[in-house]
C-alpha positions as CSV (number, residue, x, y, z in Angstrom):
1,X,-71.2,-19.7,-37.9
2,X,-75.0,-19.8,-37.8
3,X,-75.6,-16.6,-35.9
4,X,-79.3,-16.8,-36.4
5,X,-79.5,-19.9,-34.2
6,X,-77.5,-18.4,-31.3
7,X,-79.6,-17.3,-28.4
8,X,-79.2,-16.1,-24.8
9,X,-81.8,-14.3,-22.7
10,X,-80.9,-12.9,-19.3
11,X,-83.2,-13.7,-16.4
12,X,-84.8,-16.7,-18.1
13,X,-84.1,-20.4,-18.4
14,X,-80.8,-19.2,-20.0
15,X,-79.6,-17.3,-16.9
16,X,-81.0,-18.0,-13.5
17,X,-79.9,-18.0,-9.9
18,X,-79.8,-21.3,-7.9
19,X,-78.5,-19.6,-4.7
20,X,-77.7,-16.2,-3.4
21,X,-74.2,-16.5,-4.9
22,X,-74.8,-19.1,-7.6
23,X,-75.9,-18.5,-11.2
24,X,-76.3,-20.9,-14.1
25,X,-75.7,-19.5,-17.6
26,X,-76.8,-21.2,-20.8
27,X,-76.3,-20.5,-24.5
28,X,-78.1,-22.1,-27.5
29,X,-76.4,-22.7,-30.8
30,X,-77.2,-24.6,-34.0
31,X,-76.6,-28.3,-33.6
32,X,-73.0,-29.2,-34.4
33,X,-72.0,-25.6,-35.3
34,X,-69.6,-24.6,-32.5
35,X,-66.3,-26.1,-31.5
36,X,-65.8,-23.8,-28.6
37,X,-68.0,-21.7,-26.3
38,X,-66.5,-19.6,-23.5
39,X,-68.1,-17.3,-21.0
40,X,-66.4,-14.1,-19.9
41,X,-67.9,-12.6,-16.7
42,X,-67.2,-9.9,-14.1
43,X,-68.7,-7.7,-11.4
44,X,-71.0,-5.3,-13.2
45,X,-70.2,-2.5,-10.7
46,X,-66.4,-3.1,-10.8
47,X,-64.9,0.3,-9.9
48,X,-62.1,0.0,-12.4
49,X,-62.5,1.8,-15.8
50,X,-62.4,-1.6,-17.5
51,X,-64.2,-4.5,-15.8
52,X,-61.8,-7.3,-14.8
53,X,-63.3,-10.4,-16.6
54,X,-62.8,-14.1,-15.9
55,X,-63.3,-16.6,-18.6
56,X,-64.5,-20.2,-18.3
57,X,-65.2,-22.9,-20.9
58,X,-68.9,-23.8,-21.2
59,X,-69.9,-27.4,-21.4
60,X,-72.2,-28.9,-24.1
61,X,-74.9,-30.4,-21.8
62,X,-77.8,-31.1,-24.2
63,X,-78.8,-31.4,-27.8
64,X,-82.2,-31.6,-29.5
65,X,-83.1,-31.9,-33.1
66,X,-82.0,-28.4,-34.0
67,X,-79.8,-27.0,-31.3
68,X,-77.0,-27.5,-28.9
69,X,-77.1,-26.1,-25.4
70,X,-74.0,-25.0,-23.5
71,X,-74.0,-24.4,-19.8
72,X,-71.8,-23.3,-17.0
73,X,-72.5,-22.9,-13.3
74,X,-70.9,-20.0,-11.4
75,X,-70.6,-20.6,-7.7
76,X,-69.7,-18.1,-4.9
77,X,-70.1,-15.3,-7.4
78,X,-70.8,-11.6,-7.0
79,X,-74.5,-10.7,-6.6
80,X,-74.3,-8.5,-9.7
81,X,-73.0,-9.9,-13.0
82,X,-72.1,-8.8,-16.5
83,X,-70.9,-11.2,-19.1
84,X,-70.5,-12.1,-22.8
85,X,-69.6,-15.1,-24.9
86,X,-66.6,-16.0,-27.1
87,X,-67.7,-18.5,-29.8
88,X,-65.7,-20.5,-32.3
89,X,-66.9,-22.7,-35.2
90,X,-63.5,-23.7,-36.6
91,X,-63.4,-20.9,-39.1
92,X,-64.0,-17.7,-37.1
93,X,-64.2,-16.4,-33.6
94,X,-67.1,-14.2,-32.6
95,X,-68.0,-12.3,-29.4
96,X,-71.6,-12.3,-28.5
97,X,-72.9,-9.4,-26.5
98,X,-76.4,-8.2,-25.7
99,X,-76.3,-5.8,-28.7
100,X,-75.1,-8.6,-31.1
101,X,-72.0,-10.1,-32.5
102,X,-68.5,-8.6,-32.9
103,X,-65.1,-9.8,-34.0
104,X,-63.3,-7.6,-31.4
105,X,-63.5,-7.7,-27.6
106,X,-65.6,-4.8,-26.4
107,X,-64.9,-2.9,-23.2
108,X,-68.1,-0.9,-22.9
109,X,-69.8,-2.5,-20.0
110,X,-73.2,-1.3,-21.2
111,X,-72.9,-3.7,-24.1
112,X,-72.6,-6.8,-22.0
113,X,-75.4,-9.1,-20.9
114,X,-76.5,-8.2,-17.3
115,X,-77.7,-10.1,-14.3
116,X,-78.6,-7.0,-12.3
117,X,-78.7,-8.6,-8.8
118,X,-79.4,-11.9,-7.2
119,X,-82.2,-11.2,-4.9
120,X,-83.1,-14.1,-2.5
121,X,-86.8,-13.4,-3.1
122,X,-86.4,-14.1,-6.8
123,X,-84.5,-17.4,-6.6
124,X,-86.6,-20.2,-7.9
125,X,-86.9,-22.6,-5.0
126,X,-89.4,-25.4,-5.1
127,X,-89.9,-27.3,-1.9
128,X,-86.7,-29.3,-1.0
129,X,-88.7,-32.5,-0.8
130,X,-90.3,-32.2,-4.3
131,X,-87.5,-33.8,-6.2
132,X,-88.0,-37.0,-4.1
133,X,-91.7,-37.4,-4.9
134,X,-93.3,-40.5,-6.3
135,X,-96.9,-39.5,-6.9
136,X,-100.1,-41.4,-7.2
137,X,-103.2,-39.7,-8.7
138,X,-106.6,-40.7,-7.3
139,X,-109.9,-39.9,-8.9
140,X,-111.9,-40.3,-5.7
141,X,-115.2,-41.4,-7.1
142,X,-113.5,-44.3,-8.9
143,X,-111.0,-45.5,-6.3
144,X,-112.4,-47.2,-3.1
145,X,-115.2,-47.4,-0.6
146,X,-113.4,-49.7,1.8
147,X,-110.1,-51.7,2.0
148,X,-109.4,-53.4,-1.3
149,X,-112.9,-52.7,-2.7
150,X,-115.2,-50.2,-4.3
151,X,-118.9,-50.9,-3.8
152,X,-120.6,-49.1,-6.7
153,X,-123.3,-46.8,-5.2
154,X,-124.4,-44.1,-7.5
155,X,-126.4,-41.6,-5.5
156,X,-127.6,-38.0,-5.2
157,X,-127.7,-36.2,-1.9
158,X,-129.6,-33.0,-1.1
159,X,-127.3,-31.2,1.3
160,X,-129.8,-29.0,3.2
161,X,-128.2,-25.9,1.8
162,X,-130.3,-26.1,-1.3
163,X,-127.6,-28.0,-3.2
164,X,-127.4,-31.4,-4.8
165,X,-124.3,-33.6,-4.6
166,X,-124.0,-36.5,-7.0
167,X,-121.5,-39.3,-7.7
168,X,-121.2,-42.0,-10.3
169,X,-119.3,-45.0,-8.8
170,X,-119.3,-44.2,-5.1
171,X,-115.7,-43.8,-4.1
172,X,-115.1,-42.0,-0.8
173,X,-112.4,-40.4,1.3
174,X,-112.8,-43.1,3.9
175,X,-112.1,-45.6,1.1
176,X,-108.8,-43.8,0.4
177,X,-107.9,-43.9,4.1
178,X,-108.4,-47.6,4.3
179,X,-106.0,-48.2,1.4
180,X,-103.1,-46.1,2.4
181,X,-101.0,-49.2,3.2
182,X,-101.5,-50.4,-0.4
183,X,-100.3,-47.0,-1.7
184,X,-97.3,-46.9,0.7
185,X,-96.3,-50.4,-0.3
186,X,-96.3,-49.4,-3.9
187,X,-93.5,-47.0,-3.0
188,X,-95.6,-43.9,-3.2
189,X,-94.8,-40.8,-1.0
190,X,-97.4,-38.3,-2.4
191,X,-101.1,-38.6,-3.3
192,X,-102.8,-36.1,-5.6
193,X,-106.6,-36.1,-5.3
194,X,-109.0,-34.8,-7.9
195,X,-111.5,-32.4,-6.3
196,X,-113.2,-33.4,-3.0
197,X,-115.2,-30.2,-2.4
198,X,-119.0,-29.8,-2.5
199,X,-120.2,-29.9,-6.2
200,X,-123.1,-31.1,-8.3
201,X,-121.3,-33.5,-10.6
202,X,-119.5,-36.7,-9.9
203,X,-116.1,-35.2,-11.1
204,X,-116.5,-32.2,-8.7
205,X,-115.0,-29.6,-11.0
206,X,-118.1,-27.5,-10.7
207,X,-117.5,-26.3,-7.1
208,X,-120.6,-25.3,-5.1
209,X,-118.9,-24.7,-1.7
210,X,-115.1,-24.3,-1.5
211,X,-115.1,-24.7,2.3
212,X,-117.1,-27.9,2.5
213,X,-116.1,-31.5,1.7
214,X,-118.6,-33.1,-0.8
215,X,-121.4,-35.0,0.9
216,X,-121.0,-38.0,-1.4
217,X,-117.3,-38.3,-0.5
218,X,-117.3,-37.9,3.2
219,X,-116.8,-35.3,5.9
220,X,-114.3,-32.8,7.0
221,X,-113.2,-35.0,9.8
222,X,-112.6,-37.9,7.4
223,X,-110.5,-35.7,5.1
224,X,-108.4,-34.5,8.1
225,X,-108.0,-38.1,9.3
226,X,-107.0,-39.3,5.8
227,X,-104.3,-36.6,5.6
228,X,-103.1,-37.5,9.1
229,X,-102.9,-41.2,8.1
230,X,-100.9,-40.2,5.0
231,X,-98.5,-38.1,7.1
232,X,-97.9,-41.0,9.5
233,X,-97.0,-43.1,6.5
234,X,-94.6,-40.4,5.1
235,X,-97.0,-39.6,2.3
236,X,-97.8,-36.0,1.3
237,X,-101.2,-34.9,0.1
238,X,-102.0,-32.5,-2.8
239,X,-105.6,-31.4,-3.3
240,X,-107.2,-30.0,-6.5
241,X,-108.2,-26.4,-6.5
242,X,-110.6,-25.1,-9.1
243,X,-110.4,-21.3,-9.1
244,X,-110.8,-20.5,-12.8
245,X,-114.6,-21.3,-12.6
246,X,-117.2,-22.4,-10.2
247,X,-120.4,-24.5,-10.3
248,X,-124.0,-23.3,-10.8
249,X,-124.8,-23.7,-7.0
250,X,-121.9,-21.5,-5.9
251,X,-123.6,-18.9,-3.7
252,X,-122.3,-15.9,-5.7
253,X,-123.5,-17.2,-9.0
254,X,-126.9,-18.0,-7.7
255,X,-127.1,-14.5,-6.4
256,X,-126.2,-13.1,-9.8
257,X,-128.8,-15.3,-11.5
258,X,-131.4,-13.8,-9.1
259,X,-130.4,-10.1,-9.1
260,X,-128.3,-9.7,-12.3
261,X,-126.1,-6.6,-12.4
262,X,-127.5,-5.4,-9.0
263,X,-125.9,-8.4,-7.3
264,X,-122.9,-7.5,-5.1
265,X,-121.2,-10.5,-6.7
266,X,-121.8,-9.5,-10.3
267,X,-118.2,-8.5,-10.8
268,X,-117.0,-11.8,-9.4
269,X,-117.7,-13.2,-12.9
270,X,-115.9,-12.6,-16.1
271,X,-117.8,-10.8,-18.9
272,X,-121.3,-11.4,-17.3
273,X,-124.1,-10.1,-19.6
274,X,-127.2,-8.3,-18.5
275,X,-129.7,-9.8,-18.1
276,X,-128.1,-13.0,-17.0
277,X,-129.7,-16.2,-18.4
278,X,-128.7,-19.7,-17.4
279,X,-128.9,-21.4,-20.8
280,X,-127.0,-23.8,-23.1
281,X,-124.8,-22.6,-24.7
282,X,-124.1,-19.9,-22.1
283,X,-124.0,-16.2,-23.1
284,X,-121.5,-15.6,-20.3
285,X,-117.9,-16.6,-20.1
286,X,-117.5,-20.2,-19.0
287,X,-115.0,-23.0,-19.0
288,X,-115.1,-24.7,-22.4
289,X,-118.6,-23.2,-23.1
290,X,-120.0,-25.4,-20.3
291,X,-122.9,-23.4,-18.7
292,X,-122.4,-25.2,-15.4
293,X,-118.9,-23.7,-15.1
294,X,-119.1,-19.9,-15.2
295,X,-115.7,-18.2,-15.4
296,X,-114.6,-16.3,-12.3
297,X,-113.1,-12.8,-12.5
298,X,-110.0,-13.4,-10.3
299,X,-108.9,-9.8,-10.7
300,X,-111.8,-8.7,-8.5
301,X,-110.2,-7.9,-5.1
302,X,-113.1,-9.4,-3.1
303,X,-113.1,-12.6,-5.0
304,X,-109.3,-12.8,-4.9
305,X,-109.4,-12.5,-1.1
306,X,-112.1,-15.2,-0.9
307,X,-110.2,-17.7,-3.1
308,X,-106.9,-17.0,-1.3
309,X,-108.7,-17.7,2.0
310,X,-109.8,-21.0,0.5
311,X,-106.2,-21.8,-0.4
312,X,-104.9,-21.1,3.1
313,X,-107.9,-22.5,5.0
314,X,-107.2,-26.1,3.8
315,X,-103.6,-25.8,4.8
316,X,-104.6,-24.7,8.3
317,X,-107.6,-27.0,8.7
318,X,-106.4,-30.2,7.1
319,X,-102.6,-29.7,6.9
320,X,-102.4,-30.4,3.2
321,X,-99.0,-30.2,1.4
322,X,-99.9,-28.8,-2.0
323,X,-102.4,-27.6,-4.5
324,X,-102.8,-28.8,-8.1
325,X,-104.5,-25.8,-9.7
326,X,-107.0,-26.4,-12.4
327,X,-107.0,-24.5,-15.7
328,X,-104.2,-22.4,-14.3
329,X,-103.3,-20.8,-17.7
330,X,-106.7,-19.1,-17.9
331,X,-106.3,-17.2,-14.6
332,X,-104.6,-13.9,-14.4
333,X,-100.9,-13.9,-13.3
334,X,-101.3,-11.4,-10.4
335,X,-103.8,-13.7,-8.8
336,X,-101.3,-16.6,-8.8
337,X,-98.6,-14.4,-7.5
338,X,-100.7,-13.3,-4.6
339,X,-102.0,-16.9,-4.0
340,X,-98.4,-18.2,-3.9
341,X,-97.3,-15.5,-1.4
342,X,-100.3,-16.3,0.9
343,X,-100.0,-20.1,0.9
344,X,-96.2,-20.1,1.3
345,X,-96.6,-17.7,4.3
346,X,-98.6,-20.4,6.0
347,X,-96.5,-23.3,5.0
348,X,-93.2,-22.3,3.3
349,X,-92.5,-25.8,1.9
350,X,-95.9,-25.9,0.2
351,X,-96.0,-27.3,-3.4
352,X,-97.9,-25.6,-6.2
353,X,-98.6,-27.4,-9.4
354,X,-100.4,-25.7,-12.3
355,X,-102.5,-27.5,-14.9
356,X,-100.9,-26.1,-18.0
357,X,-100.7,-28.4,-21.1
358,X,-98.3,-26.3,-23.1
359,X,-95.0,-24.5,-22.5
360,X,-95.4,-23.0,-19.0
361,X,-92.3,-20.9,-18.9
362,X,-94.0,-17.6,-17.9
363,X,-95.7,-19.4,-14.9
364,X,-92.4,-21.0,-13.7
365,X,-90.2,-18.0,-13.0
366,X,-90.4,-18.5,-9.2
367,X,-93.3,-16.0,-8.7
368,X,-96.3,-18.3,-9.4
369,X,-95.9,-22.1,-9.5
370,X,-93.3,-24.6,-8.5
371,X,-94.3,-27.1,-11.1
372,X,-96.8,-27.9,-13.8
373,X,-98.5,-31.0,-15.2
374,X,-96.1,-32.1,-18.0
375,X,-98.4,-33.3,-20.7
376,X,-95.5,-32.9,-23.2
377,X,-93.8,-35.9,-21.5
378,X,-96.9,-38.0,-21.9
379,X,-97.2,-37.2,-25.6
380,X,-93.6,-38.2,-26.3
381,X,-94.0,-41.4,-24.4
382,X,-97.1,-42.3,-26.4
383,X,-95.3,-41.7,-29.7
384,X,-92.2,-43.6,-28.7
385,X,-93.4,-46.5,-26.5
386,X,-97.1,-47.0,-27.3
387,X,-97.5,-46.3,-31.0
388,X,-93.8,-46.4,-32.0
389,X,-94.2,-43.6,-34.4
390,X,-91.0,-41.9,-33.1
391,X,-87.5,-43.2,-33.4
392,X,-85.0,-43.4,-30.5
393,X,-83.1,-40.3,-31.8
394,X,-86.3,-38.3,-32.2
395,X,-87.4,-39.2,-28.7
396,X,-84.1,-38.3,-27.2
397,X,-84.0,-35.0,-29.0
398,X,-87.5,-34.1,-27.8
399,X,-86.7,-35.1,-24.3
400,X,-83.6,-32.8,-24.2
401,X,-85.7,-29.9,-25.7
402,X,-88.3,-30.5,-22.9
403,X,-85.6,-30.6,-20.2
404,X,-83.9,-27.4,-21.4
405,X,-87.0,-25.2,-21.7
406,X,-87.0,-24.5,-17.9
407,X,-84.4,-23.8,-15.3
408,X,-82.9,-27.0,-13.8
409,X,-84.6,-26.8,-10.4
410,X,-88.0,-26.5,-12.2
411,X,-87.5,-29.3,-14.7
412,X,-86.5,-31.7,-11.9
413,X,-89.9,-31.2,-10.3
414,X,-92.2,-31.3,-13.3
415,X,-95.1,-33.6,-12.8
416,X,-94.5,-36.4,-15.4
417,X,-97.1,-39.0,-16.2
418,X,-98.4,-41.4,-18.9
419,X,-102.1,-40.6,-18.4
420,X,-104.5,-38.7,-16.2
421,X,-108.2,-38.2,-15.6
422,X,-108.4,-36.0,-18.7
423,X,-107.0,-38.3,-21.4
424,X,-107.3,-41.9,-22.6
425,X,-105.4,-44.6,-20.7
426,X,-101.9,-45.1,-22.0
427,X,-102.5,-48.8,-22.4
428,X,-105.3,-48.0,-24.9
429,X,-102.6,-46.8,-27.4
430,X,-100.4,-49.9,-26.9
431,X,-102.2,-52.2,-29.4
432,X,-102.7,-54.8,-26.7
433,X,-99.0,-55.0,-25.8
434,X,-98.7,-54.5,-22.0
435,X,-94.9,-54.6,-22.3
436,X,-95.1,-51.2,-23.8
437,X,-96.9,-49.8,-20.8
438,X,-94.3,-51.4,-18.4
439,X,-91.4,-50.1,-20.4
440,X,-92.9,-46.6,-20.5
441,X,-93.3,-46.8,-16.7
442,X,-89.7,-47.8,-16.4
443,X,-88.7,-44.7,-18.3
444,X,-91.1,-42.6,-16.2
445,X,-89.4,-43.6,-13.0
446,X,-85.8,-43.4,-14.4
447,X,-86.3,-40.2,-16.3
448,X,-86.0,-36.5,-15.5
449,X,-88.8,-35.1,-13.4
450,X,-91.3,-36.4,-10.8
451,X,-93.1,-39.6,-11.7
452,X,-96.9,-39.8,-11.2
453,X,-98.9,-43.0,-11.5
454,X,-102.6,-42.7,-12.3
455,X,-104.7,-45.1,-10.1
456,X,-105.4,-48.4,-11.8
457,X,-102.6,-48.3,-14.3
458,X,-101.0,-51.0,-12.1
459,X,-104.1,-53.1,-13.0
460,X,-103.8,-52.5,-16.7
461,X,-107.0,-50.3,-17.0
462,X,-107.8,-49.3,-20.5
463,X,-110.2,-46.7,-21.8
464,X,-110.6,-44.0,-24.4
465,X,-113.8,-42.4,-23.3
466,X,-114.4,-40.5,-20.1
467,X,-116.3,-43.2,-18.2
468,X,-113.8,-45.8,-19.4
469,X,-110.6,-44.1,-18.4
470,X,-112.2,-43.2,-15.1
471,X,-113.2,-46.9,-14.5
472,X,-113.6,-48.3,-11.0
473,X,-110.4,-49.6,-9.5
474,X,-110.3,-53.3,-10.2
475,X,-109.3,-54.4,-6.7
476,X,-108.2,-58.0,-6.3
477,X,-107.3,-58.7,-9.9
478,X,-104.3,-60.9,-10.1
479,X,-103.6,-59.5,-13.6
480,X,-101.4,-56.5,-12.6
481,X,-97.9,-55.0,-12.6
482,X,-98.0,-53.8,-9.0
483,X,-94.8,-55.5,-8.1
484,X,-93.0,-54.2,-11.2
485,X,-93.9,-50.6,-10.4
486,X,-92.9,-51.1,-6.8
487,X,-89.5,-52.3,-8.0
488,X,-89.2,-49.2,-10.2
489,X,-90.1,-47.0,-7.3
490,X,-87.5,-48.7,-5.1
491,X,-84.8,-48.1,-7.6
492,X,-85.7,-44.4,-7.8
493,X,-85.7,-44.1,-4.0
494,X,-82.3,-45.8,-3.6
495,X,-80.5,-43.7,-6.2
496,X,-80.3,-39.9,-5.7
497,X,-78.8,-39.5,-9.2
498,X,-82.1,-40.6,-10.7
499,X,-84.0,-38.0,-8.6
500,X,-81.8,-35.0,-9.0
501,X,-78.9,-35.9,-11.3
502,X,-78.1,-34.6,-14.8
503,X,-79.4,-36.4,-17.9
504,X,-76.9,-37.2,-20.6
505,X,-77.4,-39.3,-23.8
506,X,-75.0,-42.2,-24.2
507,X,-76.4,-44.2,-27.1
508,X,-79.2,-44.0,-29.6
509,X,-79.6,-46.9,-32.1
510,X,-82.8,-46.3,-34.1
511,X,-82.6,-49.6,-36.0
512,X,-82.3,-51.6,-32.8
513,X,-84.6,-49.5,-30.6
514,X,-81.7,-49.1,-28.1
515,X,-81.5,-46.1,-25.9
516,X,-78.9,-45.5,-23.2
517,X,-78.7,-42.4,-21.0
518,X,-76.8,-41.5,-17.8
519,X,-78.2,-40.0,-14.6
520,X,-75.3,-38.4,-12.6
521,X,-74.8,-36.3,-9.5
522,X,-71.8,-35.9,-7.2
523,X,-72.6,-39.1,-5.4
524,X,-73.1,-41.6,-8.2
525,X,-73.6,-42.4,-11.9
526,X,-76.5,-44.6,-13.1
527,X,-76.4,-45.9,-16.6
528,X,-79.9,-46.7,-17.9
529,X,-80.7,-48.8,-20.9
530,X,-84.0,-49.3,-22.7
531,X,-84.8,-51.8,-25.5
532,X,-87.9,-50.5,-27.3
533,X,-87.9,-53.4,-29.8
534,X,-89.4,-56.9,-29.9
535,X,-86.0,-58.6,-30.0
536,X,-83.2,-59.0,-27.5
537,X,-80.4,-56.5,-28.0
538,X,-76.8,-56.7,-27.0
539,X,-74.7,-53.7,-26.1
540,X,-71.4,-55.3,-27.3
541,X,-68.9,-52.9,-25.8
542,X,-70.5,-53.4,-22.3
543,X,-71.3,-57.1,-22.6
544,X,-74.9,-56.3,-21.7
545,X,-78.0,-58.0,-23.1
546,X,-81.4,-56.3,-22.8
547,X,-84.5,-58.5,-23.2
548,X,-87.2,-57.2,-25.7
549,X,-89.3,-54.3,-24.4
550,X,-87.5,-54.0,-21.1
551,X,-85.2,-51.7,-19.3
552,X,-82.2,-52.2,-17.0
553,X,-79.7,-50.1,-15.0
554,X,-76.0,-50.3,-14.1
555,X,-74.3,-48.5,-11.3
556,X,-71.0,-47.1,-12.6
């Protein structure tokens, strides 16, 4: 038995509550090492001298390249739990306690793993509607000025507050409103907008006024009307909040530039020197050493209140449904805890997505974010579908590792995508083969997590530089895969197992590029097949032929 590979951590992705009387327990072991895994559990405050334990066989639910993952779900259980594991590898039986391994059953309750109490406040509960989302990300400057069109109008506007607002292509909020029908017909039920608040640059990540819609994009009334139109079409709206840093025209930063350490806002900024000089590179903390983006000190109580007021204001004023939070991993955890409490008090089913490119486990314990942008998903799809530098087995293993790194209710609402405003277009990696993009999108819609389409992917936009991957929407082009993506969205809408079911591998054939996996819940089973090769493949035992570079489903 490879004891060094065995792992369980209470109050983590290995032990978490899904309801006030429901707990999921997981255990990790070396791949192929165990032949049996049982959980023994009981009430941790059982009044008997020896706790009465119940045992249940754990199920092998997932495997990656190194490990197997066993799981069991305990329903209608006591609120306090103690437990240990009985493990067999065909040669020996070991009991695994919090203190380690033993060949004998231990009866000292202090040696057991503990789940102290299921408190309803600590249950990880993303919005009930989040699992059903099909998202569409819009970079406003690049999308539209009117129905089915973007009239390029680069301009710079002096706002009257001493600030300058600029754009590059001219997209507007009104342009989005006039194309909601297009978005709805694609099968989308949630729009994520990059920043729309007053800022100097075209991308609007250098916020000047958090309470004002950017002059180049539109007005407050146009934003409110756009959200209302979306809601009438059963589409939710998520805005982009930039609270790690601000722009050079943010009133507090301008005050600090004028008065230095005597400014009442001096402590609103992180590691601000004295004297303060606006220069390149900056001698103050800034996002990615960009002088136009000074870093905010979100542990300052006055600034925290100001930014939390921003978060709640746009819920009350425009009725938005979520925030995507920029550079979330560089902001202190307490700020996000307070931010979540405040916005959920205004709208309990509000959705919070953090921009975190790496493992986000510490932000996804129920006290900060509901979801994060899952860049790991996009990396794996690039290697498997676009460049084909990863085999079917390797892709499958990495997907299972990705799914198991968070509690189930968190993994199901991770924001998955192929590309975004910050990375090259997926098609640019596909060596001119659009079938690879379409197959990757098929997997995005059938896989585990929430799918998000970046505007223009349905028109085969390519681009590896910032201006290229933020190209204007090519409205009217007949060269598109709009209908194909609409079909994928329809399949996802019609089958709940794809939205919230388990994910189990059925077949990996590296030499043929064949990948079969099962999505299953209590209502249905959906078998999904992908042929990531240039030749038609037959699944002989199922009399099923899959054309090259395509996917298909069967309802079991």
